[in-house]
C-alpha positions in Angstrom: -14.8 -15.3 20.3 -12.9 -15.9 17.3 -10.3 -13.4 15.8 -9.6 -13.2 12.2 -6.9 -10.8 10.4 -7.9 -9.1 6.9 -5.8 -6.7 4.9 -7.5 -3.7 3.5 -6.5 -0.6 1.2 -8.0 2.7 0.9 -7.8 6.0 -0.7 -7.3 9.0 1.4 -6.5 12.5 -0.1 -5.3 11.0 -3.3 -3.1 8.5 -2.1 -3.5 4.8 -1.5 -2.7 3.3 2.1 -2.8 -0.2 3.3 -4.0 -1.4 6.9 -4.5 -4.7 8.8 -7.9 -5.2 10.4 -8.4 -7.6 13.3 -11.9 -8.9 13.4 -13.4 -9.9 16.5 -16.7 -12.0 16.0 -18.7 -12.8 18.8 -21.7 -15.4 19.0 -24.2 -12.4 18.1 -24.5 -10.5 15.1 -22.0 -7.9 16.2 -18.5 -7.6 15.1 -15.5 -5.6 15.8 -12.9 -4.2 13.6 -9.5 -2.9 14.9 -7.7 -1.0 12.3 -3.9 -0.6 12.1 -2.6 1.7 9.2 0.4 1.0 7.7 1.6 4.7 7.8 2.8 6.1 11.0 1.3 9.6 10.5 -2.1 8.4 9.8 -2.1 5.6 12.4 -1.2 8.3 15.0 -4.2 10.5 13.5 -6.4 7.5 14.0 -5.4 6.8 17.5 -8.6 6.5 19.6 -10.8 6.2 16.5 -9.4 2.7 15.2 -12.3 0.5 16.4 -15.4 0.0 14.1 -18.5 -1.9 15.0 -20.7 -3.8 12.7 -24.2 -4.6 14.2 -27.0 -5.9 11.9 -25.4 -4.7 8.7 -24.5 -1.3 9.6 -20.9 -0.2 10.3 -19.8 2.8 12.5 -16.9 4.0 14.3 -17.0 3.2 17.9 -15.7 6.6 18.9 -16.9 9.0 16.2 -14.4 11.7 15.4 -15.4 15.5 15.5 -12.6 17.0 13.3 -13.2 17.3 9.6 -10.2 15.7 8.6 -10.4 12.7 10.8 -14.0 12.2 10.0 -12.9 11.9 6.3 -10.0 9.3 7.4 -12.5 7.2 9.3 -15.1 7.2 6.7 -12.3 6.0 4.0 -11.5 3.1 6.3 -15.0 2.3 7.1 -15.9 2.0 3.5 -12.8 -0.1 2.7 -13.8 -2.5 5.6 -17.1 -3.0 4.2 -16.1 -3.7 0.6 -13.9 -6.2 1.9 -15.8 -7.9 4.7 
């Protein structure tokens, strides 16, 4: 399994934020993206929902949130990963 790092930027609630994404690639088509947001408040909100999975071209949050604001945050991060990967 190979690991890579990728910086991303995303917009959330009218502001731009930066994050670091650790990409774990396996021998299959599946990839895991572990996100660390460079903002302590948003990083704490994302806690437990920081892992995204790409399988056959579809990217999803590994632990989908239920709270509306957290759904919006994970969606912004997911889109930024998709654009940059």
